[in-house]
Backbone as XML, in Angstrom:
<?xml version="1.0"?>
<chain id="A" units="angstrom">
  <residue number="1" name="MET">
    <atom name="N" x="16.361" y="-3.404" z="-14.365"/>
    <atom name="CA" x="16.595" y="-4.166" z="-15.871"/>
    <atom name="C" x="17.160" y="-4.737" z="-16.284"/>
  </residue>
  <residue number="2" name="SER">
    <atom name="N" x="16.378" y="-5.746" z="-16.957"/>
    <atom name="CA" x="16.842" y="-7.224" z="-16.828"/>
    <atom name="C" x="18.101" y="-7.097" z="-17.615"/>
  </residue>
  <residue number="3" name="ASP">
    <atom name="N" x="18.923" y="-8.463" z="-18.328"/>
    <atom name="CA" x="19.611" y="-8.271" z="-18.503"/>
    <atom name="C" x="20.237" y="-7.707" z="-20.135"/>
  </residue>
  <residue number="4" name="SER">
    <atom name="N" x="18.874" y="-7.667" z="-20.481"/>
    <atom name="CA" x="18.608" y="-7.433" z="-22.170"/>
    <atom name="C" x="18.246" y="-5.314" z="-22.001"/>
  </residue>
  <residue number="5" name="GLY">
    <atom name="N" x="18.543" y="-5.068" z="-21.088"/>
    <atom name="CA" x="17.556" y="-4.167" z="-21.295"/>
    <atom name="C" x="16.374" y="-3.471" z="-20.864"/>
  </residue>
  <residue number="6" name="VAL">
    <atom name="N" x="15.840" y="-4.090" z="-21.076"/>
    <atom name="CA" x="14.216" y="-4.355" z="-20.927"/>
    <atom name="C" x="13.606" y="-4.496" z="-19.300"/>
  </residue>
  <residue number="7" name="PRO">
    <atom name="N" x="13.072" y="-3.063" z="-18.652"/>
    <atom name="CA" x="13.076" y="-2.481" z="-17.594"/>
    <atom name="C" x="11.980" y="-3.688" z="-17.261"/>
  </residue>
  <residue number="8" name="LEU">
    <atom name="N" x="12.164" y="-4.149" z="-15.558"/>
    <atom name="CA" x="11.496" y="-4.928" z="-15.238"/>
    <atom name="C" x="10.218" y="-4.932" z="-14.318"/>
  </residue>
  <residue number="9" name="VAL">
    <atom name="N" x="9.268" y="-5.516" z="-14.480"/>
    <atom name="CA" x="8.016" y="-5.358" z="-14.399"/>
    <atom name="C" x="7.437" y="-6.535" z="-12.413"/>
  </residue>
  <residue number="10" name="THR">
    <atom name="N" x="6.595" y="-5.742" z="-11.914"/>
    <atom name="CA" x="5.673" y="-6.383" z="-11.026"/>
    <atom name="C" x="4.423" y="-6.111" z="-11.275"/>
  </residue>
  <residue number="11" name="VAL">
    <atom name="N" x="4.688" y="-8.052" z="-10.738"/>
    <atom name="CA" x="2.656" y="-7.975" z="-11.152"/>
    <atom name="C" x="2.262" y="-7.982" z="-9.628"/>
  </residue>
  <residue number="12" name="GLN">
    <atom name="N" x="1.045" y="-7.275" z="-9.486"/>
    <atom name="CA" x="0.050" y="-7.671" z="-7.932"/>
    <atom name="C" x="-0.253" y="-8.250" z="-8.231"/>
  </residue>
  <residue number="13" name="VAL">
    <atom name="N" x="-1.997" y="-9.106" z="-7.358"/>
    <atom name="CA" x="-2.960" y="-9.263" z="-7.418"/>
    <atom name="C" x="-3.558" y="-9.508" z="-6.516"/>
  </residue>
  <residue number="14" name="ASP">
    <atom name="N" x="-4.382" y="-8.047" z="-6.229"/>
    <atom name="CA" x="-5.540" y="-7.938" z="-5.679"/>
    <atom name="C" x="-6.549" y="-9.301" z="-5.178"/>
  </residue>
  <residue number="15" name="ASP">
    <atom name="N" x="-5.824" y="-9.419" z="-3.785"/>
    <atom name="CA" x="-6.886" y="-10.453" z="-3.015"/>
    <atom name="C" x="-8.492" y="-10.714" z="-2.063"/>
  </residue>
  <residue number="16" name="LYS">
    <atom name="N" x="-8.718" y="-8.798" z="-2.565"/>
    <atom name="CA" x="-9.748" y="-9.067" z="-1.880"/>
    <atom name="C" x="-11.356" y="-8.429" z="-3.449"/>
  </residue>
  <residue number="17" name="ARG">
    <atom name="N" x="-10.144" y="-8.380" z="-5.057"/>
    <atom name="CA" x="-10.790" y="-8.499" z="-6.255"/>
    <atom name="C" x="-10.671" y="-9.778" z="-7.043"/>
  </residue>
  <residue number="18" name="CYS">
    <atom name="N" x="-10.053" y="-10.310" z="-6.340"/>
    <atom name="CA" x="-9.067" y="-12.077" z="-7.231"/>
    <atom name="C" x="-10.385" y="-13.263" z="-6.891"/>
  </residue>
  <residue number="19" name="THR">
    <atom name="N" x="-10.913" y="-13.343" z="-8.280"/>
    <atom name="CA" x="-11.713" y="-14.879" z="-7.988"/>
    <atom name="C" x="-11.662" y="-16.378" z="-8.092"/>
  </residue>
  <residue number="20" name="TYR">
    <atom name="N" x="-10.281" y="-15.990" z="-8.516"/>
    <atom name="CA" x="-9.046" y="-17.573" z="-8.736"/>
    <atom name="C" x="-9.749" y="-18.021" z="-10.246"/>
  </residue>
  <residue number="21" name="CYS">
    <atom name="N" x="-9.998" y="-16.943" z="-10.775"/>
    <atom name="CA" x="-10.313" y="-17.735" z="-11.982"/>
    <atom name="C" x="-9.351" y="-18.883" z="-12.936"/>
  </residue>
  <residue number="22" name="LEU">
    <atom name="N" x="-7.680" y="-17.565" z="-12.585"/>
    <atom name="CA" x="-6.526" y="-18.282" z="-13.381"/>
    <atom name="C" x="-6.065" y="-17.961" z="-14.885"/>
  </residue>
  <residue number="23" name="GLU">
    <atom name="N" x="-7.279" y="-17.138" z="-15.125"/>
    <atom name="CA" x="-7.237" y="-16.845" z="-16.681"/>
    <atom name="C" x="-5.906" y="-16.485" z="-16.926"/>
  </residue>
  <residue number="24" name="CYS">
    <atom name="N" x="-5.395" y="-15.286" z="-16.117"/>
    <atom name="CA" x="-4.343" y="-14.013" z="-15.520"/>
    <atom name="C" x="-2.990" y="-15.463" z="-15.918"/>
  </residue>
  <residue number="25" name="THR">
    <atom name="N" x="-2.834" y="-16.527" z="-15.385"/>
    <atom name="CA" x="-2.248" y="-17.554" z="-15.256"/>
    <atom name="C" x="-2.000" y="-18.409" z="-17.267"/>
  </residue>
  <residue number="26" name="SER">
    <atom name="N" x="-3.185" y="-18.234" z="-17.554"/>
    <atom name="CA" x="-3.242" y="-19.532" z="-18.455"/>
    <atom name="C" x="-2.606" y="-18.804" z="-19.726"/>
  </residue>
  <residue number="27" name="VAL">
    <atom name="N" x="-3.005" y="-17.017" z="-19.845"/>
    <atom name="CA" x="-2.939" y="-16.649" z="-20.791"/>
    <atom name="C" x="-1.536" y="-15.579" z="-20.766"/>
  </residue>
  <residue number="28" name="CYS">
    <atom name="N" x="-0.481" y="-15.949" z="-19.893"/>
    <atom name="CA" x="0.666" y="-15.629" z="-19.778"/>
    <atom name="C" x="1.936" y="-16.394" z="-20.610"/>
  </residue>
  <residue number="29" name="PRO">
    <atom name="N" x="2.331" y="-15.688" z="-22.302"/>
    <atom name="CA" x="2.741" y="-16.431" z="-22.422"/>
    <atom name="C" x="4.609" y="-16.937" z="-21.931"/>
  </residue>
  <residue number="30" name="SER">
    <atom name="N" x="5.020" y="-16.140" z="-20.356"/>
    <atom name="CA" x="5.812" y="-16.930" z="-20.707"/>
    <atom name="C" x="6.068" y="-17.578" z="-19.125"/>
  </residue>
  <residue number="31" name="GLY">
    <atom name="N" x="5.164" y="-17.851" z="-18.870"/>
    <atom name="CA" x="4.159" y="-18.504" z="-17.253"/>
    <atom name="C" x="5.206" y="-17.836" z="-16.820"/>
  </residue>
  <residue number="32" name="ALA">
    <atom name="N" x="5.140" y="-16.450" z="-16.814"/>
    <atom name="CA" x="6.285" y="-15.603" z="-15.084"/>
    <atom name="C" x="5.068" y="-15.363" z="-14.545"/>
  </residue>
  <residue number="33" name="LEU">
    <atom name="N" x="3.654" y="-15.288" z="-14.547"/>
    <atom name="CA" x="2.780" y="-15.531" z="-13.697"/>
    <atom name="C" x="2.246" y="-17.265" z="-13.231"/>
  </residue>
  <residue number="34" name="ARG">
    <atom name="N" x="2.622" y="-17.480" z="-11.555"/>
    <atom name="CA" x="2.338" y="-18.736" z="-12.133"/>
    <atom name="C" x="1.287" y="-18.861" z="-10.548"/>
  </residue>
  <residue number="35" name="TYR">
    <atom name="N" x="0.366" y="-20.070" z="-10.284"/>
    <atom name="CA" x="-0.242" y="-20.067" z="-8.813"/>
    <atom name="C" x="-0.299" y="-20.886" z="-8.004"/>
  </residue>
  <residue number="36" name="ASP">
    <atom name="N" x="0.774" y="-21.394" z="-6.773"/>
    <atom name="CA" x="0.884" y="-23.013" z="-6.475"/>
    <atom name="C" x="0.653" y="-22.153" z="-4.779"/>
  </residue>
  <residue number="37" name="LYS">
    <atom name="N" x="-1.236" y="-22.154" z="-4.032"/>
    <atom name="CA" x="-1.829" y="-21.808" z="-3.582"/>
    <atom name="C" x="-1.015" y="-20.440" z="-3.303"/>
  </residue>
  <residue number="38" name="CYS">
    <atom name="N" x="-0.523" y="-19.755" z="-3.990"/>
    <atom name="CA" x="-0.761" y="-18.380" z="-3.839"/>
    <atom name="C" x="0.039" y="-18.092" z="-5.379"/>
  </residue>
  <residue number="39" name="PHE">
    <atom name="N" x="-0.389" y="-16.437" z="-5.226"/>
    <atom name="CA" x="0.547" y="-16.036" z="-6.853"/>
    <atom name="C" x="1.608" y="-15.718" z="-6.438"/>
  </residue>
  <residue number="40" name="GLU">
    <atom name="N" x="2.468" y="-15.960" z="-7.929"/>
    <atom name="CA" x="4.357" y="-16.357" z="-7.486"/>
    <atom name="C" x="4.477" y="-15.552" z="-9.462"/>
  </residue>
  <residue number="41" name="HIS">
    <atom name="N" x="5.407" y="-13.997" z="-8.947"/>
    <atom name="CA" x="5.484" y="-13.860" z="-10.387"/>
    <atom name="C" x="7.132" y="-13.699" z="-10.210"/>
  </residue>
  <residue number="42" name="ASN">
    <atom name="N" x="7.748" y="-13.390" z="-11.750"/>
    <atom name="CA" x="8.920" y="-14.061" z="-12.238"/>
    <atom name="C" x="9.634" y="-12.491" z="-12.858"/>
  </residue>
  <residue number="43" name="PRO">
    <atom name="N" x="9.785" y="-11.392" z="-12.298"/>
    <atom name="CA" x="10.097" y="-10.328" z="-13.214"/>
    <atom name="C" x="10.370" y="-10.494" z="-14.139"/>
  </residue>
  <residue number="44" name="VAL">
    <atom name="N" x="12.164" y="-11.404" z="-14.439"/>
    <atom name="CA" x="12.934" y="-11.559" z="-15.342"/>
    <atom name="C" x="12.204" y="-12.186" z="-16.899"/>
  </residue>
  <residue number="45" name="GLU">
    <atom name="N" x="11.663" y="-13.299" z="-15.733"/>
    <atom name="CA" x="10.439" y="-13.675" z="-16.507"/>
    <atom name="C" x="9.199" y="-13.537" z="-17.837"/>
  </residue>
  <residue number="46" name="CYS">
    <atom name="N" x="9.170" y="-12.521" z="-16.866"/>
    <atom name="CA" x="7.528" y="-11.614" z="-17.779"/>
    <atom name="C" x="8.366" y="-10.373" z="-19.091"/>
  </residue>
  <residue number="47" name="MET">
    <atom name="N" x="7.610" y="-10.425" z="-20.139"/>
    <atom name="CA" x="7.479" y="-10.316" z="-21.212"/>
    <atom name="C" x="7.054" y="-8.891" z="-20.747"/>
  </residue>
  <residue number="48" name="ASN">
    <atom name="N" x="6.384" y="-8.477" z="-20.202"/>
    <atom name="CA" x="5.565" y="-7.031" z="-20.565"/>
    <atom name="C" x="4.195" y="-6.670" z="-21.452"/>
  </residue>
  <residue number="49" name="CYS">
    <atom name="N" x="4.158" y="-7.710" z="-20.834"/>
    <atom name="CA" x="3.153" y="-8.095" z="-22.685"/>
    <atom name="C" x="1.357" y="-7.226" z="-22.182"/>
  </residue>
  <residue number="50" name="GLU">
    <atom name="N" x="1.036" y="-7.562" z="-20.504"/>
    <atom name="CA" x="-0.273" y="-6.935" z="-20.094"/>
    <atom name="C" x="-1.105" y="-7.351" z="-20.636"/>
  </residue>
  <residue number="51" name="SER">
    <atom name="N" x="-1.313" y="-8.898" z="-20.544"/>
    <atom name="CA" x="-2.223" y="-10.005" z="-21.096"/>
    <atom name="C" x="-2.507" y="-10.509" z="-19.436"/>
  </residue>
  <residue number="52" name="CYS">
    <atom name="N" x="-2.327" y="-10.527" z="-18.777"/>
    <atom name="CA" x="-2.522" y="-10.916" z="-17.626"/>
    <atom name="C" x="-3.831" y="-9.638" z="-16.478"/>
  </residue>
  <residue number="53" name="GLU">
    <atom name="N" x="-2.743" y="-8.731" z="-17.268"/>
    <atom name="CA" x="-4.257" y="-6.724" z="-16.845"/>
    <atom name="C" x="-5.655" y="-6.892" z="-17.517"/>
  </residue>
  <residue number="54" name="LEU">
    <atom name="N" x="-4.636" y="-7.336" z="-19.081"/>
    <atom name="CA" x="-5.941" y="-7.242" z="-19.317"/>
    <atom name="C" x="-7.292" y="-8.361" z="-19.575"/>
  </residue>
  <residue number="55" name="ILE">
    <atom name="N" x="-7.023" y="-8.964" z="-19.642"/>
    <atom name="CA" x="-7.597" y="-10.432" z="-19.115"/>
    <atom name="C" x="-8.618" y="-10.585" z="-18.057"/>
  </residue>
  <residue number="56" name="CYS">
    <atom name="N" x="-8.015" y="-10.038" z="-17.044"/>
    <atom name="CA" x="-8.691" y="-9.973" z="-15.757"/>
    <atom name="C" x="-9.816" y="-8.882" z="-15.760"/>
  </residue>
  <residue number="57" name="GLU">
    <atom name="N" x="-11.282" y="-9.092" z="-15.741"/>
    <atom name="CA" x="-12.543" y="-8.601" z="-15.652"/>
    <atom name="C" x="-12.305" y="-8.092" z="-14.118"/>
  </residue>
  <residue number="58" name="TYR">
    <atom name="N" x="-12.210" y="-8.792" z="-13.806"/>
    <atom name="CA" x="-12.575" y="-7.548" z="-12.250"/>
    <atom name="C" x="-11.260" y="-6.249" z="-11.998"/>
  </residue>
  <residue number="59" name="GLU">
    <atom name="N" x="-10.073" y="-6.368" z="-12.675"/>
    <atom name="CA" x="-9.466" y="-5.095" z="-12.539"/>
    <atom name="C" x="-8.976" y="-5.510" z="-11.077"/>
  </residue>
  <residue number="60" name="ALA">
    <atom name="N" x="-8.841" y="-7.164" z="-11.000"/>
    <atom name="CA" x="-7.669" y="-7.604" z="-9.610"/>
    <atom name="C" x="-5.734" y="-7.063" z="-10.003"/>
  </residue>
  <residue number="61" name="ILE">
    <atom name="N" x="-5.724" y="-6.655" z="-11.269"/>
    <atom name="CA" x="-3.716" y="-7.168" z="-11.023"/>
    <atom name="C" x="-3.720" y="-5.449" z="-11.846"/>
  </residue>
  <residue number="62" name="THR">
    <atom name="N" x="-2.537" y="-5.198" z="-10.910"/>
    <atom name="CA" x="-1.680" y="-4.648" z="-11.406"/>
    <atom name="C" x="-0.710" y="-4.597" z="-12.070"/>
  </residue>
  <residue number="63" name="ILE">
    <atom name="N" x="0.199" y="-3.717" z="-12.789"/>
    <atom name="CA" x="1.262" y="-4.084" z="-13.588"/>
    <atom name="C" x="2.327" y="-2.758" z="-12.925"/>
  </residue>
  <residue number="64" name="ASN">
    <atom name="N" x="3.169" y="-2.977" z="-11.767"/>
    <atom name="CA" x="4.164" y="-1.037" z="-11.821"/>
    <atom name="C" x="5.323" y="-2.341" z="-12.583"/>
  </residue>
  <residue number="65" name="MET">
    <atom name="N" x="5.473" y="-0.320" z="-13.377"/>
    <atom name="CA" x="6.491" y="-0.812" z="-14.051"/>
    <atom name="C" x="7.520" y="-0.477" z="-13.760"/>
  </residue>
  <residue number="66" name="GLY">
    <atom name="N" x="9.042" y="-0.954" z="-13.977"/>
    <atom name="CA" x="10.448" y="-0.900" z="-13.595"/>
    <atom name="C" x="10.301" y="-0.963" z="-12.078"/>
  </residue>
  <residue number="67" name="GLY">
    <atom name="N" x="10.286" y="-2.313" z="-11.561"/>
    <atom name="CA" x="10.166" y="-2.956" z="-10.224"/>
    <atom name="C" x="11.625" y="-3.553" z="-10.378"/>
  </residue>
  <residue number="68" name="THR">
    <atom name="N" x="12.248" y="-3.630" z="-9.249"/>
    <atom name="CA" x="13.094" y="-3.992" z="-9.114"/>
    <atom name="C" x="13.427" y="-5.866" z="-8.434"/>
  </residue>
  <residue number="69" name="LEU">
    <atom name="N" x="14.693" y="-6.490" z="-8.788"/>
    <atom name="CA" x="14.608" y="-7.793" z="-8.045"/>
    <atom name="C" x="14.677" y="-7.416" z="-6.585"/>
  </residue>
  <residue number="70" name="THR">
    <atom name="N" x="14.816" y="-8.509" z="-5.961"/>
    <atom name="CA" x="14.695" y="-8.137" z="-4.641"/>
    <atom name="C" x="14.862" y="-9.358" z="-3.974"/>
  </residue>
</chain>
C-alpha cells in the first residue's frame, strides 16, 4: 500500500513482445514508467491508470496489482 492507501502495482514489460516503441512511457501521466537502457517502474508514482497496458498493441505489458516495494 502506498501512503495514500492505494494498492501498489508493478508493471512488467515482456522483452520478447516489446518493440521498444516507447508509447507506454509517453502515455504515462505520472512518469512512473520510464526507459533509459531498460524499463523502470516506480510503483509509488504509479496512478494505476493502466494507460501503458492499454496502449501496447503487442500486449507486452502486464500490470500486477498489490505489488510491494522492494
